[in-house]
Kinemage of the C-alpha trace (Angstrom):
@kinemage 1
@onewidth
@group {chain A} dominant
@subgroup {mainchain}
@vectorlist {calphas} color= white
{ca met a 1} P 85.802 90.959 82.365
{ca pro a 2} L 87.132 92.699 79.196
{ca glu a 3} L 86.036 91.279 75.869
{ca thr a 4} L 87.983 91.156 72.630
{ca pro a 5} L 86.665 90.524 69.104
{ca pro a 6} L 87.891 87.283 67.518
{ca gly a 7} L 91.395 87.600 66.189
{ca thr a 8} L 91.944 91.096 67.594
{ca ala a 9} L 94.800 91.699 70.030
{ca pro a 10} L 94.803 94.484 72.614
{ca ser a 11} L 96.526 97.664 71.534
{ca ala a 12} L 100.248 98.139 72.077
{ca ser a 13} L 99.721 101.815 72.936
{ca pro a 14} L 101.143 103.373 76.115
{ca arg a 15} L 97.614 103.600 77.515
{ca glu a 16} L 97.042 99.853 77.059
{ca val a 17} L 100.373 99.025 78.683
{ca leu a 18} L 99.635 101.312 81.608
{ca ser a 19} L 96.122 99.891 82.076
{ca leu a 20} L 97.732 96.518 82.764
{ca ala a 21} L 101.005 97.581 84.361
{ca val a 22} L 99.738 100.081 86.946
{ca pro a 23} L 97.358 97.679 88.760
{ca ala a 24} L 99.983 94.940 88.436
{ca phe a 25} L 102.576 97.296 89.915
{ca leu a 26} L 100.377 98.122 92.901
{ca ala a 27} L 99.558 94.442 93.462
{ca leu a 28} L 103.164 93.340 93.235
{ca val a 29} L 104.484 96.165 95.396
{ca ala a 30} L 101.935 95.290 98.089
{ca glu a 31} L 103.594 91.907 98.717
{ca pro a 32} L 107.189 93.041 99.336
{ca leu a 33} L 105.952 96.076 101.271
{ca phe a 34} L 104.221 93.836 103.770
{ca leu a 35} L 107.134 91.407 103.755
{ca met a 36} L 109.192 94.417 104.750
{ca val a 37} L 106.751 94.930 107.638
{ca asp a 38} L 107.335 91.305 108.682
{ca ala a 39} L 111.097 91.859 108.566
{ca ala a 40} L 110.776 95.117 110.506
{ca val a 41} L 108.542 93.509 113.163
{ca val a 42} L 110.713 90.418 113.595
{ca gly a 43} L 113.812 92.625 113.509
{ca arg a 44} L 112.648 94.206 116.766
{ca leu a 45} L 113.135 90.823 118.408
{ca gly a 46} L 116.866 90.849 117.642
{ca val a 47} L 119.475 89.721 115.120
{ca val a 48} L 118.903 85.980 115.652
{ca pro a 49} L 115.144 85.957 114.844
{ca leu a 50} L 115.810 88.180 111.819
{ca ala a 51} L 118.512 85.790 110.608
{ca gly a 52} L 116.118 82.881 111.174
{ca leu a 53} L 113.439 84.668 109.164
{ca gly a 54} L 115.996 85.144 106.387
{ca thr a 55} L 116.659 81.404 106.190
{ca ala a 56} L 112.988 80.397 106.438
{ca ser a 57} L 111.889 83.003 103.906
{ca ser a 58} L 114.458 81.700 101.435
{ca val a 59} L 113.073 78.154 101.788
{ca met a 60} L 109.442 79.268 101.425
{ca leu a 61} L 110.164 81.549 98.493
{ca thr a 62} L 111.988 78.666 96.858
{ca ala a 63} L 109.096 76.278 97.486
{ca ala a 64} L 106.629 78.755 95.963
{ca gly a 65} L 109.016 80.167 93.369
{ca val a 66} L 109.723 76.749 91.910
{ca phe a 67} L 106.072 76.659 90.849
{ca val a 68} L 105.808 80.235 89.583
{ca phe a 69} L 105.129 78.710 86.165
{ca leu a 70} L 101.579 78.224 87.466
{ca ala a 71} L 101.145 81.978 87.025
{ca tyr a 72} L 103.535 82.644 84.146
{ca gly a 73} L 102.680 79.640 81.989
{ca thr a 74} L 98.968 80.044 82.624
{ca thr a 75} L 99.092 83.716 81.637
{ca ser a 76} L 100.709 82.808 78.318
{ca val a 77} L 98.270 80.090 77.242
{ca val a 78} L 95.203 81.968 78.504
{ca ala a 79} L 96.275 85.196 76.762
{ca arg a 80} L 96.724 83.373 73.433
{ca gln a 81} L 93.178 81.988 73.609
{ca tyr a 82} L 91.880 85.400 74.649
{ca gly a 83} L 93.695 87.089 71.762
{ca ala a 84} L 92.151 84.547 69.383
{ca gly a 85} L 88.699 85.591 70.644
{ca ser a 86} L 87.770 82.640 72.915
{ca val a 87} L 87.147 83.668 76.532
{ca arg a 88} L 85.601 80.275 77.282
{ca gly a 89} L 88.617 78.454 75.871
{ca ala a 90} L 90.922 80.759 77.821
{ca ile a 91} L 89.275 79.953 81.159
{ca glu a 92} L 89.053 76.230 80.434
{ca val a 93} L 92.735 75.964 79.554
{ca gly a 94} L 93.567 77.957 82.682
{ca thr a 95} L 91.669 75.648 85.045
{ca gly a 96} L 94.195 72.910 84.304
{ca gly a 97} L 96.748 75.070 86.080
{ca val a 98} L 94.433 75.556 89.077
{ca trp a 99} L 93.950 71.817 89.620
{ca leu a 100} L 97.669 71.235 89.134
{ca ala a 101} L 98.383 73.951 91.729
{ca ala a 102} L 96.098 72.265 94.266
{ca ala a 103} L 97.868 68.923 93.903
{ca leu a 104} L 101.372 70.371 93.982
{ca gly a 105} L 100.510 72.634 96.906
{ca val a 106} L 99.348 69.795 99.143
{ca leu a 107} L 102.379 67.695 98.260
{ca gly a 108} L 104.756 70.625 98.742
{ca gly a 109} L 103.226 71.497 102.100
{ca phe a 110} L 103.877 67.995 103.427
{ca val a 111} L 107.455 68.089 102.157
{ca val a 112} L 108.303 71.518 103.605
{ca gly a 113} L 106.616 70.858 106.934
{ca gly a 114} L 108.084 67.385 107.340
{ca leu a 115} L 111.604 68.277 106.256
{ca ala a 116} L 111.769 71.698 107.926
{ca pro a 117} L 114.821 70.929 110.127
{ca trp a 118} L 116.852 69.593 107.206
{ca leu a 119} L 115.771 72.340 104.787
{ca ala a 120} L 116.691 75.073 107.252
{ca ala a 121} L 119.983 73.402 108.163
{ca ala a 122} L 121.009 73.356 104.507
{ca phe a 123} L 121.794 77.076 104.771
{ca gly a 124} L 124.349 76.607 107.531
{ca ser a 125} L 122.770 79.082 109.974
{ca ser a 126} L 123.783 79.263 113.627
{ca pro a 127} L 121.899 76.910 116.019
{ca ala a 128} L 119.875 79.760 117.493
{ca ala a 129} L 118.834 81.108 114.090
{ca leu a 130} L 118.105 77.548 112.908
{ca glu a 131} L 115.569 77.019 115.709
{ca gln a 132} L 113.740 80.204 114.685
{ca ala a 133} L 113.725 79.162 111.033
{ca ile a 134} L 112.264 75.703 111.793
{ca thr a 135} L 109.407 77.227 113.788
{ca tyr a 136} L 108.532 79.574 110.940
{ca leu a 137} L 108.751 76.837 108.287
{ca arg a 138} L 106.524 74.294 110.031
{ca ile a 139} L 103.715 76.818 110.335
{ca ser a 140} L 104.162 78.442 106.934
{ca ala a 141} L 103.979 75.059 105.176
{ca leu a 142} L 100.222 75.119 105.887
{ca gly a 143} L 99.895 78.088 103.545
{ca leu a 144} L 101.802 76.603 100.616
{ca pro a 145} L 98.713 75.160 98.838
{ca ala a 146} L 97.052 78.579 99.060
{ca met a 147} L 100.209 80.215 97.744
{ca leu a 148} L 100.161 78.055 94.611
{ca leu a 149} L 96.412 78.485 94.077
{ca val a 150} L 96.932 82.243 94.153
{ca leu a 151} L 99.600 81.900 91.451
{ca ala a 152} L 97.353 79.846 89.157
{ca ala a 153} L 94.246 82.004 89.609
{ca thr a 154} L 96.282 85.166 89.093
{ca gly a 155} L 97.694 83.717 85.869
{ca ile a 156} L 94.182 83.165 84.508
{ca leu a 157} L 93.072 86.701 85.321
{ca arg a 158} L 96.212 88.267 83.870
{ca gly a 159} L 95.755 86.285 80.680
{ca leu a 160} L 92.254 87.757 80.464
{ca gln a 161} L 93.874 91.219 80.723
{ca asp a 162} L 92.553 91.683 84.281
{ca thr a 163} L 95.219 92.948 86.663
{ca arg a 164} L 92.797 94.862 88.904
{ca thr a 165} L 91.331 91.832 90.684
{ca pro a 166} L 94.765 90.506 91.769
{ca leu a 167} L 95.482 94.056 92.982
{ca ile a 168} L 92.455 94.010 95.268
{ca ala a 169} L 93.377 90.559 96.562
{ca ser a 170} L 96.960 91.638 97.241
{ca val a 171} L 96.009 94.789 99.111
{ca leu a 172} L 93.457 93.006 101.294
{ca gly a 173} L 95.563 89.890 101.836
{ca phe a 174} L 98.887 91.458 102.625
{ca gly a 175} L 97.261 94.309 104.520
{ca gly a 176} L 95.727 91.698 106.795
{ca asn a 177} L 99.106 89.975 107.007
{ca ala a 178} L 100.776 93.153 108.215
{ca leu a 179} L 98.138 93.771 110.883
{ca leu a 180} L 98.252 90.172 112.072
{ca ser a 181} L 102.062 90.213 112.247
{ca val a 182} L 102.090 93.285 114.476
{ca leu a 183} L 99.301 91.870 116.640
{ca leu a 184} L 100.628 88.330 116.999
{ca val a 185} L 104.356 89.094 117.221
{ca leu a 186} L 104.418 92.266 119.313
{ca gly a 187} L 100.931 92.316 120.850
{ca val a 188} L 100.371 88.668 121.810
{ca gly a 189} L 104.082 87.888 122.084
{ca met a 190} L 104.124 84.813 119.827
{ca gly a 191} L 107.501 85.745 118.358
{ca ile a 192} L 108.416 84.518 114.884
{ca ala a 193} L 105.521 82.011 115.020
{ca gly a 194} L 103.093 84.939 115.020
{ca ala a 195} L 104.543 86.248 111.762
{ca ala a 196} L 104.140 82.800 110.196
{ca trp a 197} L 100.498 82.421 111.274
{ca gly a 198} L 99.656 85.890 109.963
{ca thr a 199} L 101.057 84.934 106.567
{ca val a 200} L 99.145 81.625 106.428
{ca ile a 201} L 95.806 83.259 107.222
{ca ala a 202} L 96.352 85.984 104.618
{ca gln a 203} L 97.363 83.481 101.934
{ca trp a 204} L 94.215 81.384 102.323
{ca gly a 205} L 92.030 84.484 102.273
{ca met a 206} L 93.597 85.570 98.980
{ca ala a 207} L 93.292 82.112 97.431
{ca leu a 208} L 89.602 81.736 98.236
{ca gly a 209} L 88.806 85.232 96.979
{ca leu a 210} L 90.587 84.810 93.635
{ca leu a 211} L 89.118 81.365 93.013
{ca ala a 212} L 85.637 82.769 93.615
{ca val a 213} L 86.234 85.333 90.851
{ca val a 214} L 87.508 82.687 88.423
{ca leu a 215} L 84.465 80.491 89.141
{ca arg a 216} L 82.125 83.415 88.505
{ca glu a 217} L 83.751 84.297 85.195
{ca gly a 218} L 83.782 80.655 84.126
{ca his a 219} L 80.093 80.185 84.829
{ca ala a 220} L 79.312 83.383 82.882
{ca val a 221} L 80.646 81.818 79.650
{ca ser a 222} L 79.568 78.230 80.458
{ca ala a 223} L 83.166 77.047 80.772
{ca ser a 224} L 83.858 73.569 82.137
{ca leu a 225} L 85.766 73.957 85.398
{ca arg a 226} L 85.929 70.298 86.424
{ca pro a 227} L 89.299 68.559 86.738
{ca his a 228} L 90.282 67.222 83.328
{ca val a 229} L 93.292 64.925 83.041
{ca gly a 230} L 94.223 66.276 79.607
{ca arg a 231} L 94.184 69.904 80.748
{ca val a 232} L 96.165 69.165 83.903
{ca leu a 233} L 98.717 67.251 81.828
{ca asp a 234} L 98.917 70.111 79.312
{ca ala a 235} L 99.500 72.575 82.154
{ca ala a 236} L 102.317 70.386 83.474
{ca leu a 237} L 103.949 69.983 80.050
{ca asp a 238} L 103.622 73.676 79.194
{ca gly a 239} L 105.081 74.613 82.559
{ca ala a 240} L 107.981 72.148 82.544
{ca pro a 241} L 110.454 74.437 80.713
{ca leu a 242} L 109.554 77.343 83.000
{ca leu a 243} L 110.037 75.014 85.958
{ca val a 244} L 113.576 74.253 84.767
{ca arg a 245} L 114.203 77.978 84.282
{ca thr a 246} L 112.932 78.727 87.773
{ca leu a 247} L 114.940 75.929 89.395
{ca ala a 248} L 118.117 77.319 87.844
{ca leu a 249} L 117.191 80.818 88.999
{ca arg a 250} L 116.402 79.628 92.516
{ca ala a 251} L 119.704 77.743 92.609
{ca ile a 252} L 121.487 81.023 91.926
{ca ile a 253} L 119.560 82.778 94.690
{ca leu a 254} L 120.069 79.951 97.184
{ca leu a 255} L 123.790 79.790 96.448
{ca thr a 256} L 123.984 83.474 97.309
{ca val a 257} L 122.016 83.002 100.555
{ca ala a 258} L 124.218 80.048 101.524
{ca val a 259} L 127.351 82.159 101.093
{ca ala a 260} L 125.730 84.928 103.165
{ca ala a 261} L 125.004 82.400 105.943
{ca asp a 262} L 128.593 81.176 105.757
{ca phe a 263} L 129.786 84.730 106.453
{ca gly a 264} L 127.834 84.819 109.760
{ca asp a 265} L 124.597 86.080 111.330
{ca val a 266} L 125.301 89.789 110.741
{ca pro a 267} L 125.897 89.488 106.960
{ca leu a 268} L 122.956 87.063 106.699
{ca ala a 269} L 120.627 89.436 108.551
{ca ala a 270} L 121.789 92.371 106.399
{ca tyr a 271} L 121.414 90.310 103.254
{ca gln a 272} L 117.869 89.318 104.289
{ca val a 273} L 116.850 92.969 104.601
{ca thr a 274} L 118.510 94.030 101.350
{ca thr a 275} L 116.858 91.085 99.604
{ca thr a 276} L 113.504 92.356 100.838
{ca val a 277} L 114.257 95.804 99.411
{ca trp a 278} L 115.436 94.223 96.159
{ca ser a 279} L 112.176 92.255 96.016
{ca leu a 280} L 110.231 95.503 96.306
{ca leu a 281} L 112.165 96.963 93.376
{ca thr a 282} L 111.864 93.716 91.423
{ca phe a 283} L 108.118 93.564 91.785
{ca ala a 284} L 107.819 97.216 90.829
{ca leu a 285} L 109.722 96.651 87.571
{ca asp a 286} L 108.028 93.277 87.072
{ca ala a 287} L 104.714 95.086 86.548
{ca leu a 288} L 105.906 95.843 83.027
{ca ala a 289} L 106.912 92.213 82.619
{ca ile a 290} L 103.375 91.152 83.540
{ca ala a 291} L 101.973 93.575 80.991
{ca gly a 292} L 104.454 92.047 78.543
{ca gln a 293} L 103.192 88.535 79.275
{ca ala a 294} L 99.546 89.477 78.755
{ca leu a 295} L 99.985 91.722 75.705
{ca thr a 296} L 102.527 89.502 73.962
{ca gly a 297} L 100.418 86.366 74.380
{ca ala a 298} L 97.266 88.105 73.161
{ca ala a 299} L 99.017 89.756 70.198
{ca leu a 300} L 100.627 86.523 69.058
{ca gly a 301} L 97.377 84.644 69.633
{ca ser a 302} L 95.665 87.035 67.199
{ca gly a 303} L 98.474 86.497 64.653
{ca asp a 304} L 100.005 89.980 65.019
{ca ala a 305} L 103.751 89.621 65.663
{ca gly a 306} L 104.339 93.266 64.742
{ca arg a 307} L 102.108 94.436 67.573
{ca ala a 308} L 104.009 92.189 69.979
{ca arg a 309} L 107.313 93.732 68.898
{ca ala a 310} L 105.949 97.273 69.202
{ca ala a 311} L 104.790 96.624 72.750
{ca thr a 312} L 108.154 95.042 73.576
{ca gly a 313} L 110.122 98.090 72.441
{ca leu a 314} L 107.910 100.421 74.448
{ca met a 315} L 108.075 98.360 77.627
{ca val a 316} L 111.841 97.853 77.416
{ca arg a 317} L 112.365 101.621 77.284
{ca trp a 318} L 110.079 102.109 80.250
{ca gly a 319} L 111.797 99.311 82.151
{ca val a 320} L 115.266 100.826 81.782
{ca trp a 321} L 114.170 104.361 82.675
{ca gly a 322} L 112.100 103.034 85.554
{ca gly a 323} L 115.222 101.296 86.810
{ca val a 324} L 117.149 104.565 86.624
{ca leu a 325} L 114.543 106.357 88.737
{ca leu a 326} L 114.287 103.577 91.315
{ca gly a 327} L 118.066 103.378 91.547
{ca leu a 328} L 118.340 107.085 92.292
{ca val a 329} L 115.732 106.790 95.059
{ca val a 330} L 117.504 103.840 96.698
{ca leu a 331} L 120.882 105.550 96.446
{ca ala a 332} L 119.489 108.645 98.148
{ca leu a 333} L 117.974 106.537 100.960
{ca his a 334} L 120.689 103.907 101.396
{ca arg a 335} L 121.559 105.178 104.893
{ca val a 336} L 117.970 105.925 105.897
{ca leu a 337} L 116.331 102.574 105.085
{ca pro a 338} L 118.518 100.459 107.433
{ca val a 339} L 117.180 102.370 110.441
{ca leu a 340} L 113.701 101.021 109.713
{ca phe a 341} L 114.775 97.402 110.141
{ca thr a 342} L 117.262 97.057 112.969
{ca gln a 343} L 119.016 98.842 115.813
{ca asp a 344} L 122.237 96.873 115.393
{ca pro a 345} L 124.938 99.195 113.936
{ca gln a 346} L 126.796 96.387 112.163
{ca val a 347} L 123.675 95.139 110.426
{ca arg a 348} L 122.793 98.716 109.450
{ca ala a 349} L 126.202 99.211 107.881
{ca gly a 350} L 125.872 95.964 105.924
{ca ile a 351} L 122.421 96.949 104.643
{ca ala a 352} L 123.711 100.340 103.482
{ca ala a 353} L 126.607 98.728 101.601
{ca gly a 354} L 124.327 96.294 99.803
{ca leu a 355} L 121.836 99.002 98.843
{ca ile a 356} L 124.526 100.912 96.934
{ca val a 357} L 125.051 97.998 94.534
{ca ile a 358} L 121.319 97.348 94.262
{ca ala a 359} L 120.717 100.978 93.291
{ca leu a 360} L 123.344 100.988 90.545
{ca ala a 361} L 122.004 97.736 89.045
{ca gln a 362} L 118.370 98.841 88.646
{ca pro a 363} L 118.493 99.896 84.946
{ca leu a 364} L 119.889 96.462 84.083
{ca ser a 365} L 117.167 94.823 86.185
{ca gly a 366} L 114.486 96.793 84.356
{ca tyr a 367} L 115.700 95.497 80.999
{ca val a 368} L 116.034 91.872 82.137
{ca phe a 369} L 112.623 91.662 83.792
{ca val a 370} L 110.736 93.175 80.866
{ca val a 371} L 112.350 90.946 78.227
{ca asp a 372} L 111.847 87.909 80.471
{ca gly a 373} L 108.138 88.752 80.655
{ca val a 374} L 107.865 89.173 76.902
{ca leu a 375} L 109.482 85.802 76.227
{ca ile a 376} L 107.280 84.084 78.804
{ca gly a 377} L 104.206 85.658 77.219
{ca ala a 378} L 105.387 84.349 73.850
{ca gly a 379} L 105.623 80.837 75.298
{ca asp a 380} L 109.375 80.723 74.652
{ca gly a 381} L 109.920 78.501 77.681
{ca arg a 382} L 112.376 76.044 76.136
{ca trp a 383} L 114.835 78.789 75.259
{ca leu a 384} L 114.415 80.416 78.688
{ca ala a 385} L 115.181 77.096 80.377
{ca gly a 386} L 118.306 76.421 78.330
{ca ser a 387} L 119.691 79.935 78.687
{ca met a 388} L 119.143 80.003 82.465
{ca ile a 389} L 121.093 76.761 82.875
{ca leu a 390} L 124.003 78.373 81.007
{ca val a 391} L 123.717 81.464 83.211
{ca leu a 392} L 123.827 79.260 86.322
{ca leu a 393} L 127.022 77.616 85.096
{ca ala a 394} L 128.543 81.051 84.481
{ca tyr a 395} L 127.565 82.160 88.013
{ca leu a 396} L 129.304 79.293 89.814
{ca pro a 397} L 132.852 80.700 89.529
{ca ile a 398} L 131.573 84.189 90.384
{ca ile a 399} L 129.939 83.144 93.664
{ca trp a 400} L 132.892 80.859 94.493
{ca leu a 401} L 135.291 83.789 94.262
{ca thr a 402} L 132.916 85.856 96.411
{ca arg a 403} L 132.947 83.187 99.109
{ca val a 404} L 136.732 82.934 99.047
{ca leu a 405} L 137.468 86.656 99.045
{ca gly a 406} L 134.360 88.385 100.412
{ca gly a 407} L 134.676 87.473 104.082
{ca asp a 408} L 138.182 88.828 104.650
{ca his a 409} L 137.305 92.529 104.851
{ca gly a 410} L 134.448 92.781 107.343
{ca asp a 411} L 130.681 92.272 107.379
{ca ser a 412} L 129.816 95.301 105.212
{ca ala a 413} L 132.330 94.290 102.560
{ca ala a 414} L 130.844 90.790 102.530
{ca val a 415} L 127.336 92.107 101.821
{ca phe a 416} L 128.720 94.459 99.162
{ca ala a 417} L 130.521 91.542 97.497
{ca leu a 418} L 127.405 89.358 97.541
{ca trp a 419} L 125.377 91.958 95.664
{ca leu a 420} L 128.224 92.631 93.261
{ca ala a 421} L 128.253 88.921 92.393
{ca phe a 422} L 124.482 88.888 91.950
{ca thr a 423} L 124.716 91.866 89.601
{ca gly a 424} L 127.224 89.876 87.557
{ca phe a 425} L 124.592 87.166 87.181
{ca met a 426} L 122.062 89.753 85.970
{ca leu a 427} L 124.556 91.076 83.432
{ca val a 428} L 125.129 87.625 81.915
{ca arg a 429} L 121.386 86.965 81.867
{ca gly a 430} L 120.721 90.283 80.152
{ca gly a 431} L 123.270 89.500 77.456
{ca phe a 432} L 121.516 86.240 76.575
{ca met a 433} L 118.145 87.989 76.404
{ca ala a 434} L 119.402 90.807 74.196
{ca trp a 435} L 120.599 88.201 71.697
{ca arg a 436} L 117.289 86.310 71.716
{ca ile a 437} L 114.971 89.284 71.379
{ca arg a 438} L 116.792 90.562 68.278
{ca gly a 439} L 115.724 87.510 66.276
{ca asp a 440} L 112.271 86.316 65.196
{ca arg a 441} L 112.124 82.732 66.494
{ca trp a 442} L 110.457 83.731 69.763
{ca ala a 443} L 107.471 85.439 68.040
{ca val a 444} L 105.419 82.371 67.038
{ca thr a 445} L 101.799 83.282 66.223
{ca gly a 446} L 98.586 81.286 66.733
{ca ala a 447} L 96.043 80.444 69.462
{ca val a 448} L 98.320 77.587 70.598
{ca arg a 449} L 102.085 77.614 70.393
{ca pro a 450} L 103.553 74.211 69.434
{ca arg a 451} L 105.781 72.933 72.248
{ca arg a 452} L 108.675 72.329 69.863
{ca ala a 453} L 108.503 75.800 68.295
C-alpha cells in the first residue's frame, strides 16, 4: 500500500494521474465488456430474452447504483485522511462504509427478490419479456449484498491511491462471469437464469477477495475494523447527498428506459444494447473521474487547493480529448457493432441509429464525468445533489416530447430520439458543472470536510 508523508498530497503530474487512471480504466472497462458478453449470449436466445435482460438489468443497476455513494463517498473521506498522513484513520473511517454496505445489501436483496414481479412490470414490458426479467431478478437479488460490499471496499482502496487491486478483482470476477454465462446459458441450456447465476457467483468472489485485502491492510496499521455505530452513522450522513444525486440520476435513466419499453420490444432491445456500449464508454472515461476523486481528496486533505485545481485542469483536458477519440471509434463501427449482438435486422438498425448519437456526445461526456469525479472527491455532495434535482426537472419536458414524437417514425427513429434526449440531459448537467468548477467554494481543505461547507 502506498505511503504518504503527513500533510503531503500526491503529485498532480500526468504520471500520477495515469498511475491511478490506467488501472481504474482497465478495471472499469472489464465490467461493461463482460456485460456485453452477457447481452451477446442472451441475444442468441432471441429478441424477447434480450428485452427481458434489458428490463432486469435496469432494475439491478438501479438497486446497486442507488448506493454508489458507498464507493464515491468512501473514496472522498478516505483520501482526505490519507492526504493528511493517516493511513490508519483512512482505513478506520472507510470501514464504516463496509458495514453500512453489508446492512443495505441484505435489505436490498430481500426487497428486489420479493418485489421482482412488480419492479419488472414497472417498465411496461411485454408479458413474454416480463417473465424473463422476473427470472433474472429473483436470482440476481442474491448477489446484491456482494455488489454493495465491492463498492465499499473499492472506495477504501481508491482513497488509499490503490486502483490496481480493484483491477485484479474486476478482471478475475467478470472474466469468470463471462465464462459462466457461456457455459450455463448456451452449454447447460439454463437460458437467462444461467446468466444471472454466473453474475451472482462472480460478484461474491470479488467481494470476498477485496474484503480480504482491506482486512490485511487494516491489520498492518493496527486499525480497528469492528462495527462502530458512530462510523456507520458518519458513512450514512456523508453519503446522503450523493444518494440524492444518484436517485435523481437513476430517475433520469429509468424514465428513458420506460419510454423505450413503451415504444415496443425492438426499440427496447436496441436501447439495451446501446446502453451497454454507452456503459463501456462511460466507464472508460470514468477512469479519469476516479483519479479525480482520489487526487482531489488527498490534495485537499493536505491543505493544497492549488494542486487540486491543477489536477482538475489536466484531467478535464484529457477527458474531452478522450471523448473525441472514443466518439470517432464508435462512429466508425456503428454498423459493425450491432452484428455482434443480434441477428434481427430491425434491432440492428436501431442499435446503429443510437450509436451515432452516442459517438457525437462523447466529448461532452468526458467533461461531465471528470468534473463530477473532482467534485465528489472534494466532498461537494450537497451541491451535486441540488444541481442533479434541477437537471431532473429540466429533463422531464425533454423526455415527454420524445415519448410523444419519437414513436411515429419507426423503431430506428425512436432509438435515435431517445439518445438525443439523453444527450440533452448531459448538456444541461455539464452547464451546471462548468459554473460550479469556476468558483472556489467546492475546494474546501482539511482532513475532514464539514458537512455544511
